[in-house]
VOTI-675513 format. One record per residue (C-alpha): residue number from 1; residue in one letter; x, y, z. Coordinates in steps of 0.05 Angstrom, whole numbers, plus 32768, in hexadecimal, padded with zeros to 4 digits. Example, Ala and Ser with C-alpha at 12.3 -4.5 7.8 and 13.67 -1.06 7.14 Angstrom:
REM residues 2
<n:1	res:a	xx:80F6	yy:7FA6	zz:809C> $
<n:2	res:s	xx:8111	yy:7FEB	zz:808F> $
REM end
This chain:
REM residues 368
<n:1	res:m	xx:8456	yy:7D8A	zz:8266> $
<n:2	res:s	xx:843A	yy:7DCE	zz:8250> $
<n:3	res:r	xx:8462	yy:7E0E	zz:8255> $
<n:4	res:k	xx:8430	yy:7E29	zz:8288> $
<n:5	res:s	xx:8441	yy:7DF2	zz:82B8> $
<n:6	res:l	xx:8489	yy:7E09	zz:82B8> $
<n:7	res:k	xx:8471	yy:7E46	zz:82DF> $
<n:8	res:w	xx:8466	yy:7E18	zz:831B> $
<n:9	res:l	xx:84A6	yy:7E26	zz:8341> $
<n:10	res:p	xx:84A1	yy:7E73	zz:833E> $
<n:11	res:a	xx:8456	yy:7E6E	zz:834D> $
<n:12	res:l	xx:8467	yy:7E49	zz:838C> $
<n:13	res:a	xx:84A1	yy:7E73	zz:83A4> $
<n:14	res:v	xx:848C	yy:7EB9	zz:8392> $
<n:15	res:p	xx:844F	yy:7EBD	zz:83C1> $
<n:16	res:a	xx:847C	yy:7EA4	zz:83FA> $
<n:17	res:l	xx:84B1	yy:7ED8	zz:83EB> $
<n:18	res:v	xx:8480	yy:7F11	zz:83E5> $
<n:19	res:a	xx:845A	yy:7EFC	zz:8423> $
<n:20	res:a	xx:849A	yy:7EF7	zz:844A> $
<n:21	res:g	xx:84B6	yy:7F38	zz:8430> $
<n:22	res:v	xx:84F3	yy:7F1A	zz:840D> $
<n:23	res:v	xx:8504	yy:7F4E	zz:83D9> $
<n:24	res:a	xx:8542	yy:7F77	zz:83E1> $
<n:25	res:i	xx:8570	yy:7FAD	zz:83C6> $
<n:26	res:p	xx:85A3	yy:7FD4	zz:83ED> $
<n:27	res:l	xx:859C	yy:801F	zz:83F3> $
<n:28	res:s	xx:85CE	yy:8043	zz:83C8> $
<n:29	res:a	xx:8610	yy:805C	zz:83E4> $
<n:30	res:g	xx:862B	yy:80A1	zz:83D5> $
<n:31	res:a	xx:8626	yy:80E6	zz:83F3> $
<n:32	res:a	xx:8603	yy:80E9	zz:8436> $
<n:33	res:v	xx:85B9	yy:80FC	zz:8436> $
<n:34	res:d	xx:859B	yy:8122	zz:8471> $
<n:35	res:l	xx:854F	yy:8128	zz:846B> $
<n:36	res:p	xx:8521	yy:8148	zz:849F> $
<n:37	res:d	xx:8515	yy:8117	zz:84D7> $
<n:38	res:k	xx:84D6	yy:80ED	zz:84D3> $
<n:39	res:t	xx:84BB	yy:80B6	zz:8500> $
<n:40	res:a	xx:84A8	yy:8072	zz:84E4> $
<n:41	res:k	xx:845E	yy:8085	zz:84E9> $
<n:42	res:e	xx:846B	yy:80C5	zz:84C0> $
<n:43	res:v	xx:8491	yy:809E	zz:848A> $
<n:44	res:l	xx:8458	yy:806B	zz:8486> $
<n:45	res:l	xx:8427	yy:80A5	zz:847F> $
<n:46	res:l	xx:8454	yy:80C0	zz:8447> $
<n:47	res:v	xx:844B	yy:807C	zz:8423> $
<n:48	res:s	xx:8400	yy:8077	zz:8430> $
<n:49	res:d	xx:83F3	yy:80BE	zz:841B> $
<n:50	res:s	xx:841A	yy:80B9	zz:83DB> $
<n:51	res:t	xx:83F3	yy:80C9	zz:839B> $
<n:52	res:e	xx:842D	yy:80BA	zz:836C> $
<n:53	res:d	xx:8411	yy:8087	zz:833B> $
<n:54	res:t	xx:8434	yy:8098	zz:82F9> $
<n:55	res:f	xx:847D	yy:8087	zz:82EE> $
<n:56	res:s	xx:84AD	yy:805F	zz:82C4> $
<n:57	res:g	xx:84F3	yy:8046	zz:82CE> $
<n:58	res:t	xx:8523	yy:800C	zz:82D1> $
<n:59	res:v	xx:851A	yy:7FDA	zz:830A> $
<n:60	res:e	xx:8551	yy:7FA9	zz:831D> $
<n:61	res:k	xx:8546	yy:7F67	zz:8341> $
<n:62	res:t	xx:8580	yy:7F40	zz:835D> $
<n:63	res:a	xx:857A	yy:7EFD	zz:8381> $
<n:64	res:e	xx:85B4	yy:7EDF	zz:83AA> $
<n:65	res:l	xx:8595	yy:7EA7	zz:83D3> $
<n:66	res:g	xx:85D0	yy:7E77	zz:83D4> $
<n:67	res:l	xx:85B6	yy:7E40	zz:83A7> $
<n:68	res:p	xx:85E1	yy:7E01	zz:83A2> $
<n:69	res:d	xx:860F	yy:7E00	zz:8366> $
<n:70	res:i	xx:85F1	yy:7DD8	zz:832C> $
<n:71	res:d	xx:8600	yy:7DCC	zz:82E4> $
<n:72	res:a	xx:85C2	yy:7DED	zz:82C7> $
<n:73	res:a	xx:85CD	yy:7DD7	zz:827F> $
<n:74	res:g	xx:85DF	yy:7D90	zz:8292> $
<n:75	res:m	xx:85A6	yy:7D8B	zz:82C3> $
<n:76	res:a	xx:8573	yy:7DA3	zz:828F> $
<n:77	res:q	xx:858D	yy:7D6F	zz:825E> $
<n:78	res:s	xx:858A	yy:7D36	zz:8292> $
<n:79	res:m	xx:8543	yy:7D4A	zz:82A7> $
<n:80	res:g	xx:8528	yy:7D43	zz:8260> $
<n:81	res:g	xx:850F	yy:7D04	zz:8240> $
<n:82	res:p	xx:84D2	yy:7CD7	zz:8242> $
<n:83	res:s	xx:84E2	yy:7CBA	zz:8287> $
<n:84	res:s	xx:84E0	yy:7CFF	zz:82A7> $
<n:85	res:g	xx:84A2	yy:7D18	zz:8283> $
<n:86	res:l	xx:84C9	yy:7D56	zz:826F> $
<n:87	res:s	xx:84E2	yy:7D69	zz:822A> $
<n:88	res:a	xx:8529	yy:7D86	zz:8226> $
<n:89	res:e	xx:850A	yy:7DCB	zz:8218> $
<n:90	res:d	xx:84DB	yy:7DC6	zz:8253> $
<n:91	res:s	xx:8513	yy:7DAE	zz:8280> $
<n:92	res:s	xx:8540	yy:7DE7	zz:826C> $
<n:93	res:e	xx:8507	yy:7E19	zz:8278> $
<n:94	res:l	xx:84F8	yy:7DFC	zz:82BD> $
<n:95	res:v	xx:8540	yy:7E00	zz:82D3> $
<n:96	res:s	xx:8547	yy:7E47	zz:82B8> $
<n:97	res:a	xx:8508	yy:7E5D	zz:82DC> $
<n:98	res:a	xx:8522	yy:7E42	zz:831E> $
<n:99	res:l	xx:8566	yy:7E62	zz:8317> $
<n:100	res:e	xx:8548	yy:7EA4	zz:8300> $
<n:101	res:l	xx:851B	yy:7EA7	zz:833D> $
<n:102	res:f	xx:8551	yy:7E97	zz:8370> $
<n:103	res:s	xx:8590	yy:7EB5	zz:8351> $
<n:104	res:g	xx:85AD	yy:7EEA	zz:8323> $
<n:105	res:t	xx:859B	yy:7F31	zz:830F> $
<n:106	res:h	xx:8562	yy:7F45	zz:82E0> $
<n:107	res:d	xx:854D	yy:7F8A	zz:82C7> $
<n:108	res:a	xx:8507	yy:7FA1	zz:82B4> $
<n:109	res:n	xx:84EA	yy:7FE0	zz:8296> $
<n:110	res:v	xx:84AC	yy:7FF4	zz:82BD> $
<n:111	res:y	xx:8476	yy:8024	zz:82A6> $
<n:112	res:v	xx:843A	yy:8037	zz:82D2> $
<n:113	res:s	xx:8402	yy:8067	zz:82C5> $
<n:114	res:g	xx:83CB	yy:8068	zz:82F9> $
<n:115	res:e	xx:83B0	yy:802A	zz:831B> $
<n:116	res:k	xx:83A2	yy:8000	zz:82DD> $
<n:117	res:n	xx:83D7	yy:8010	zz:82A9> $
<n:118	res:v	xx:8416	yy:7FE8	zz:82B2> $
<n:119	res:r	xx:844D	yy:7FCF	zz:8283> $
<n:120	res:v	xx:8489	yy:7FA5	zz:8299> $
<n:121	res:q	xx:84C0	yy:7F90	zz:8269> $
<n:122	res:v	xx:84F2	yy:7F5D	zz:8285> $
<n:123	res:k	xx:8532	yy:7F5A	zz:825E> $
<n:124	res:d	xx:855D	yy:7F1C	zz:8258> $
<n:125	res:q	xx:859C	yy:7F12	zz:822E> $
<n:126	res:l	xx:8578	yy:7EF3	zz:81F3> $
<n:127	res:a	xx:852E	yy:7EFB	zz:8204> $
<n:128	res:e	xx:84FA	yy:7F2B	zz:821E> $
<n:129	res:r	xx:84BA	yy:7F23	zz:8244> $
<n:130	res:i	xx:8483	yy:7F58	zz:8244> $
<n:131	res:a	xx:8447	yy:7F5F	zz:8271> $
<n:132	res:v	xx:8413	yy:7F94	zz:8261> $
<n:133	res:s	xx:83D1	yy:7FA5	zz:8283> $
<n:134	res:n	xx:83A2	yy:7FE0	zz:8276> $
<n:135	res:g	xx:8363	yy:7FCF	zz:829C> $
<n:136	res:n	xx:8343	yy:7FB0	zz:825E> $
<n:137	res:d	xx:8376	yy:7F7D	zz:8248> $
<n:138	res:a	xx:83B3	yy:7F5C	zz:8266> $
<n:139	res:w	xx:83EB	yy:7F3F	zz:823A> $
<n:140	res:f	xx:8429	yy:7F16	zz:8248> $
<n:141	res:y	xx:845B	yy:7F0B	zz:8210> $
<n:142	res:d	xx:8499	yy:7EDD	zz:8212> $
<n:143	res:s	xx:84C8	yy:7EE9	zz:81D8> $
<n:144	res:e	xx:84EB	yy:7EA5	zz:81E2> $
<n:145	res:s	xx:84AB	yy:7E7F	zz:81D6> $
<n:146	res:n	xx:848C	yy:7EB5	zz:81A9> $
<n:147	res:v	xx:844B	yy:7EAC	zz:81CE> $
<n:148	res:a	xx:841D	yy:7EE4	zz:81E6> $
<n:149	res:t	xx:83EA	yy:7ED3	zz:821C> $
<n:150	res:h	xx:83AB	yy:7EFF	zz:821E> $
<n:151	res:v	xx:837A	yy:7F09	zz:8256> $
<n:152	res:a	xx:833B	yy:7F34	zz:824B> $
<n:153	res:i	xx:8329	yy:7F5B	zz:828A> $
<n:154	res:p	xx:82DD	yy:7F5F	zz:8296> $
<n:155	res:a	xx:82C0	yy:7FA5	zz:8296> $
<n:156	res:d	xx:82A2	yy:7F9D	zz:82DC> $
<n:157	res:t	xx:82E5	yy:7F88	zz:82FB> $
<n:158	res:s	xx:82FB	yy:7FB4	zz:8336> $
<n:159	res:v	xx:833B	yy:7FDE	zz:8331> $
<n:160	res:h	xx:835C	yy:7FB1	zz:8365> $
<n:161	res:e	xx:834D	yy:7F72	zz:833D> $
<n:162	res:k	xx:8367	yy:7F93	zz:82FD> $
<n:163	res:g	xx:83A7	yy:7FA4	zz:8320> $
<n:164	res:d	xx:83B1	yy:7F5B	zz:8333> $
<n:165	res:t	xx:83B5	yy:7F47	zz:82E8> $
<n:166	res:h	xx:83F5	yy:7F6B	zz:82DA> $
<n:167	res:t	xx:8422	yy:7F4E	zz:8310> $
<n:168	res:g	xx:8444	yy:7F24	zz:82DA> $
<n:169	res:e	xx:848F	yy:7F23	zz:82DD> $
<n:170	res:m	xx:84A5	yy:7F55	zz:8312> $
<n:171	res:l	xx:8481	yy:7F7D	zz:8346> $
<n:172	res:t	xx:8494	yy:7FC7	zz:834A> $
<n:173	res:p	xx:84B2	yy:7FE1	zz:838B> $
<n:174	res:p	xx:8472	yy:8006	zz:839D> $
<n:175	res:q	xx:8448	yy:7FC6	zz:8394> $
<n:176	res:l	xx:8479	yy:7F9E	zz:83BE> $
<n:177	res:a	xx:847C	yy:7FD2	zz:83F4> $
<n:178	res:d	xx:8430	yy:7FD4	zz:83F9> $
<n:179	res:r	xx:842C	yy:7F89	zz:8401> $
<n:180	res:l	xx:8465	yy:7F87	zz:8433> $
<n:181	res:l	xx:8448	yy:7FBD	zz:8460> $
<n:182	res:t	xx:8404	yy:7F9B	zz:845C> $
<n:183	res:e	xx:841C	yy:7F54	zz:8469> $
<n:184	res:l	xx:8454	yy:7F60	zz:849C> $
<n:185	res:e	xx:843F	yy:7F9B	zz:84C6> $
<n:186	res:p	xx:8419	yy:7F75	zz:84FC> $
<n:187	res:t	xx:8457	yy:7F4B	zz:850E> $
<n:188	res:t	xx:848B	yy:7F80	zz:8500> $
<n:189	res:t	xx:84B2	yy:7FB6	zz:8522> $
<n:190	res:i	xx:84B8	yy:7FF3	zz:84F3> $
<n:191	res:t	xx:84EE	yy:8027	zz:84FC> $
<n:192	res:v	xx:850F	yy:805D	zz:84D1> $
<n:193	res:g	xx:8555	yy:804C	zz:84B7> $
<n:194	res:t	xx:8589	yy:8076	zz:8492> $
<n:195	res:d	xx:8577	yy:80AD	zz:8460> $
<n:196	res:a	xx:8592	yy:809B	zz:841B> $
<n:197	res:r	xx:858C	yy:80A6	zz:83D1> $
<n:198	res:v	xx:856C	yy:8075	zz:839F> $
<n:199	res:a	xx:8567	yy:807E	zz:8354> $
<n:200	res:g	xx:857F	yy:80C6	zz:835F> $
<n:201	res:r	xx:8548	yy:80D7	zz:8391> $
<n:202	res:t	xx:854E	yy:80E1	zz:83DD> $
<n:203	res:v	xx:852A	yy:80AC	zz:8406> $
<n:204	res:y	xx:8516	yy:809B	zz:844D> $
<n:205	res:e	xx:8523	yy:8053	zz:8462> $
<n:206	res:l	xx:84EE	yy:802A	zz:8486> $
<n:207	res:v	xx:850C	yy:7FEE	zz:84AA> $
<n:208	res:l	xx:84DE	yy:7FB3	zz:84B8> $
<n:209	res:t	xx:84F8	yy:7F80	zz:84EC> $
<n:210	res:p	xx:84D1	yy:7F41	zz:84FD> $
<n:211	res:k	xx:84B6	yy:7F3A	zz:8543> $
<n:212	res:v	xx:84AF	yy:7EEE	zz:8539> $
<n:213	res:s	xx:84E2	yy:7EB6	zz:8538> $
<n:214	res:g	xx:84E8	yy:7E80	zz:8505> $
<n:215	res:t	xx:84EF	yy:7EAD	zz:84C7> $
<n:216	res:l	xx:852D	yy:7EAD	zz:849B> $
<n:217	res:a	xx:8525	yy:7EF7	zz:848E> $
<n:218	res:e	xx:854C	yy:7F26	zz:84BB> $
<n:219	res:s	xx:852E	yy:7F68	zz:84A5> $
<n:220	res:v	xx:850F	yy:7F8D	zz:846A> $
<n:221	res:s	xx:8518	yy:7FD6	zz:8459> $
<n:222	res:i	xx:84EF	yy:8001	zz:842A> $
<n:223	res:a	xx:850D	yy:803F	zz:8409> $
<n:224	res:v	xx:84D6	yy:8075	zz:8407> $
<n:225	res:d	xx:84DE	yy:80B1	zz:83DA> $
<n:226	res:s	xx:84E2	yy:80EE	zz:8407> $
<n:227	res:e	xx:84B8	yy:811A	zz:83DA> $
<n:228	res:t	xx:8482	yy:80EC	zz:83BD> $
<n:229	res:g	xx:847F	yy:80B3	zz:83F0> $
<n:230	res:l	xx:8489	yy:8081	zz:83B6> $
<n:231	res:p	xx:84AF	yy:8043	zz:83CC> $
<n:232	res:l	xx:84EC	yy:803D	zz:839E> $
<n:233	res:q	xx:8511	yy:8001	zz:83BA> $
<n:234	res:v	xx:8505	yy:7FC8	zz:83EA> $
<n:235	res:t	xx:853D	yy:7FA5	zz:8410> $
<n:236	res:v	xx:8541	yy:7F64	zz:8436> $
<n:237	res:s	xx:8578	yy:7F45	zz:8460> $
<n:238	res:a	xx:8579	yy:7EFA	zz:846C> $
<n:239	res:a	xx:8590	yy:7EE1	zz:84B0> $
<n:240	res:g	xx:85D9	yy:7ECF	zz:84AE> $
<n:241	res:q	xx:85E6	yy:7EED	zz:8469> $
<n:242	res:d	xx:860E	yy:7F2D	zz:845F> $
<n:243	res:e	xx:85F6	yy:7F3E	zz:8419> $
<n:244	res:p	xx:85AD	yy:7F4B	zz:8407> $
<n:245	res:a	xx:8589	yy:7F0A	zz:83F5> $
<n:246	res:l	xx:855A	yy:7F2A	zz:83C2> $
<n:247	res:r	xx:8554	yy:7F6F	zz:83A7> $
<n:248	res:i	xx:8522	yy:7F97	zz:837D> $
<n:249	res:g	xx:8523	yy:7FE2	zz:8372> $
<n:250	res:f	xx:8527	yy:801B	zz:8341> $
<n:251	res:t	xx:856B	yy:802C	zz:8324> $
<n:252	res:s	xx:854B	yy:8066	zz:82FD> $
<n:253	res:i	xx:8506	yy:8085	zz:8301> $
<n:254	res:d	xx:84DD	yy:80BA	zz:82DC> $
<n:255	res:l	xx:849E	yy:80D4	zz:82FF> $
<n:256	res:s	xx:847E	yy:80EF	zz:82BF> $
<n:257	res:d	xx:8442	yy:80CA	zz:829F> $
<n:258	res:p	xx:8459	yy:8094	zz:826D> $
<n:259	res:a	xx:843F	yy:8095	zz:8226> $
<n:260	res:a	xx:83F9	yy:8078	zz:8220> $
<n:261	res:d	xx:840C	yy:8048	zz:81E8> $
<n:262	res:l	xx:8439	yy:8022	zz:8217> $
<n:263	res:f	xx:83FC	yy:8002	zz:8236> $
<n:264	res:t	xx:83E2	yy:7FE1	zz:81F7> $
<n:265	res:y	xx:83FF	yy:7FA2	zz:81D8> $
<n:266	res:t	xx:83F5	yy:7F88	zz:8192> $
<n:267	res:p	xx:8412	yy:7F43	zz:8181> $
<n:268	res:g	xx:8445	yy:7F44	zz:8149> $
<n:269	res:d	xx:8445	yy:7F18	zz:810B> $
<n:270	res:g	xx:8451	yy:7ED0	zz:811C> $
<n:271	res:v	xx:8441	yy:7ED7	zz:8166> $
<n:272	res:t	xx:8414	yy:7EA0	zz:8182> $
<n:273	res:v	xx:83DB	yy:7EBC	zz:81AB> $
<n:274	res:e	xx:83BE	yy:7E94	zz:81E4> $
<n:275	res:e	xx:837E	yy:7EAA	zz:8208> $
<n:276	res:q	xx:8374	yy:7EA1	zz:8252> $
<n:277	res:p	xx:8336	yy:7EB0	zz:827C> $
<n:278	res:f	xx:8337	yy:7EE6	zz:82B0> $
<n:279	res:p	xx:8343	yy:7EC7	zz:82F5> $
<n:280	res:s	xx:8303	yy:7EBC	zz:831B> $
<n:281	res:m	xx:82F8	yy:7EDE	zz:835D> $
<n:282	res:p	xx:82DC	yy:7EBE	zz:839D> $
<n:283	res:p	xx:8295	yy:7ED6	zz:83B2> $
<n:284	res:n	xx:82B3	yy:7F02	zz:83E9> $
<n:285	res:g	xx:82DF	yy:7F26	zz:83B6> $
<n:286	res:e	xx:831F	yy:7F15	zz:83DA> $
<n:287	res:h	xx:8351	yy:7EFC	zz:83A7> $
<n:288	res:n	xx:8382	yy:7EC8	zz:83BF> $
<n:289	res:p	xx:83B6	yy:7EBD	zz:8388> $
<n:290	res:g	xx:83C0	yy:7E74	zz:8379> $
<n:291	res:t	xx:837F	yy:7E5C	zz:839A> $
<n:292	res:e	xx:8367	yy:7E41	zz:8357> $
<n:293	res:s	xx:83A4	yy:7E13	zz:8352> $
<n:294	res:g	xx:83A0	yy:7DFB	zz:839A> $
<n:295	res:v	xx:83D4	yy:7E2A	zz:83B7> $
<n:296	res:t	xx:83C5	yy:7E3D	zz:8401> $
<n:297	res:t	xx:83E9	yy:7E65	zz:8434> $
<n:298	res:l	xx:83F6	yy:7E54	zz:847D> $
<n:299	res:g	xx:8407	yy:7E86	zz:84B2> $
<n:300	res:t	xx:8411	yy:7ED1	zz:84A9> $
<n:301	res:g	xx:8445	yy:7F06	zz:849F> $
<n:302	res:w	xx:848E	yy:7EEF	zz:84A4> $
<n:303	res:e	xx:8477	yy:7EA8	zz:84B5> $
<n:304	res:t	xx:844C	yy:7E9E	zz:8478> $
<n:305	res:i	xx:8452	yy:7E59	zz:8457> $
<n:306	res:v	xx:8437	yy:7E4A	zz:8410> $
<n:307	res:a	xx:841D	yy:7E04	zz:8408> $
<n:308	res:l	xx:840E	yy:7DDC	zz:83C9> $
<n:309	res:p	xx:83E7	yy:7D9B	zz:83C8> $
<n:310	res:a	xx:8402	yy:7D59	zz:83AD> $
<n:311	res:g	xx:8403	yy:7D58	zz:8362> $
<n:312	res:s	xx:8410	yy:7DA2	zz:8359> $
<n:313	res:a	xx:8457	yy:7D99	zz:833E> $
<n:314	res:p	xx:8461	yy:7D8C	zz:82F4> $
<n:315	res:d	xx:8461	yy:7D43	zz:82DE> $
<n:316	res:g	xx:84A4	yy:7D22	zz:82EA> $
<n:317	res:f	xx:84BE	yy:7D5B	zz:8315> $
<n:318	res:a	xx:84C5	yy:7D30	zz:8355> $
<n:319	res:d	xx:84ED	yy:7CFB	zz:8330> $
<n:320	res:n	xx:851F	yy:7D26	zz:830B> $
<n:321	res:p	xx:8569	yy:7D2F	zz:831E> $
<n:322	res:l	xx:855F	yy:7D79	zz:832C> $
<n:323	res:l	xx:8546	yy:7D69	zz:8372> $
<n:324	res:d	xx:8584	yy:7D42	zz:8384> $
<n:325	res:q	xx:85B0	yy:7D7E	zz:8374> $
<n:326	res:l	xx:8584	yy:7DB4	zz:8391> $
<n:327	res:t	xx:8567	yy:7D91	zz:83CF> $
<n:328	res:t	xx:857C	yy:7D69	zz:840B> $
<n:329	res:a	xx:8556	yy:7D31	zz:842E> $
<n:330	res:v	xx:8531	yy:7D44	zz:846E> $
<n:331	res:d	xx:84FC	yy:7D22	zz:8498> $
<n:332	res:g	xx:84BD	yy:7D1D	zz:846D> $
<n:333	res:g	xx:84DB	yy:7D30	zz:842A> $
<n:334	res:r	xx:8510	yy:7D5B	zz:8409> $
<n:335	res:l	xx:8525	yy:7DA3	zz:8418> $
<n:336	res:l	xx:853A	yy:7DDB	zz:83E9> $
<n:337	res:s	xx:855E	yy:7E0B	zz:8418> $
<n:338	res:t	xx:8574	yy:7E52	zz:840A> $
<n:339	res:s	xx:8586	yy:7E8D	zz:8436> $
<n:340	res:l	xx:8540	yy:7EAA	zz:8432> $
<n:341	res:l	xx:8511	yy:7E72	zz:841A> $
<n:342	res:n	xx:8507	yy:7E2A	zz:842C> $
<n:343	res:v	xx:84DF	yy:7DFA	zz:8400> $
<n:344	res:l	xx:84C9	yy:7DB6	zz:841B> $
<n:345	res:l	xx:84B3	yy:7D81	zz:83EA> $
<n:346	res:t	xx:8491	yy:7D4B	zz:8412> $
<n:347	res:d	xx:8494	yy:7D01	zz:8404> $
<n:348	res:d	xx:844A	yy:7D01	zz:83F2> $
<n:349	res:g	xx:8453	yy:7D38	zz:83BD> $
<n:350	res:r	xx:843D	yy:7D76	zz:83E2> $
<n:351	res:v	xx:8467	yy:7DB6	zz:83E3> $
<n:352	res:f	xx:8471	yy:7DE9	zz:841B> $
<n:353	res:a	xx:849A	yy:7E29	zz:8413> $
<n:354	res:g	xx:84A8	yy:7E66	zz:843D> $
<n:355	res:s	xx:84DD	yy:7E94	zz:845B> $
<n:356	res:v	xx:84DB	yy:7E68	zz:8499> $
<n:357	res:t	xx:8507	yy:7E31	zz:84B8> $
<n:358	res:v	xx:84FF	yy:7DE9	zz:849F> $
<n:359	res:d	xx:84DF	yy:7DD2	zz:84E1> $
<n:360	res:r	xx:84A6	yy:7E04	zz:84D4> $
<n:361	res:l	xx:849B	yy:7DE6	zz:848E> $
<n:362	res:q	xx:849D	yy:7D9F	zz:84AB> $
<n:363	res:a	xx:846C	yy:7DB2	zz:84E2> $
<n:364	res:a	xx:843C	yy:7DD0	zz:84AC> $
<n:365	res:a	xx:8443	yy:7D91	zz:8482> $
<n:366	res:n	xx:8431	yy:7D65	zz:84BF> $
<n:367	res:t	xx:83F3	yy:7D8D	zz:84D1> $
<n:368	res:e	xx:83D5	yy:7D95	zz:848B> $
REM end
C-alpha cells in the first residue's frame, strides 16, 4: 500500500469535522475583559469587514474525543504482514494518523501574507511536516519519510483555487471560522458570549448553537479580535462532555508581515521529490474537495455526513484487528464512536461519517 493511501482516514474525517464545526479551544482565563457591547450582527460584520491578511504565530490543536484505549504499538505490529496487505511501517503510520486526528495536542507555526502566501510547520517530537504555498507552487514535506510533494499551480488559477492548495496539515483559525460561519449559519442561532483575551488580545465571543437535533455538537464559539475582526480561536462543546472535544487557536500571534522567503521551499540534499498534478476543477468552478476520490456529502450544516463508496479504504483495512478494538458491531456494519464524530463502516465496504447520531448514519447508508 502506498504512503498516500494512508491519508484515507484523515481525508474521510476532516471534511466531516470541518462541515460540522468540530474544532475547539477554550477562551483563556485571567483578568476580566469588558469590551464595548456589540450585537451578534455587529460582531459578524466585524469579521466580514476585516482586512487583516498578514500574520504569523503558533497555533495549538488539541483533540479529546474519547477514543477507546488501544495498544497502538502492538496494534500496528499485528496489522502488518502479507495477510493484511500492510507492511509494518504502513501499519504504524496508519495507526499514528488515526490517533493524531482524534487525540492529543499538536503545535504548528503558521505564516500568512495575503491570500496566496501560506506556510504551516507542524512539529512532532521527532519529525516535522511543512506545507508551503505561494500562488505558483505548493509543497508538502514530511521529514519522517524525507519526501517532498510538489504541485505546480497554473497561472490562470483563481485566487480562491490557489488558496485551496495550502490547506495541508492544519487550517488557521480564520480559515476555520470562515467555513463554519458559511456552513452552519442557516441552521444556527448566533449570540454574543463572554468578552475574553486570546493570545494576549481582547476578543468578542460568537456562540453558534444548532437549531437542529441529531448532531453530537452542543455549540461552537469563535473568538474574534476586537480590533481587527480576525478570528483567533474556535471552540466546540460536544453534548454530554464537560471538556472541549477539539481545539484549535493561536497561543501567540504577530500581525506584522512575515518575511517573503518563508513562502518558498527548496528541497534539501537527499530529499525525494514527487510531482502531483494540480486538482482539476468542475466546469461550474465549484470545488468539492474529495470528489475526485468518490467522497460525497449528504445533508447540510450540523447534519452533514461524508460518504465514501465501497473500495475507498486501503487494501486489508476492513480485515485488520484495529477495527475490533476501535469499533463495535451495529446493524449494517461496525461503528467507530467518539464524543463528536461517528464513523459507520458498512458490511458492503462503504463508509459514512459525521457529527451525527448513529441512526442518522444508518439511515444514510440505507438510502444511498
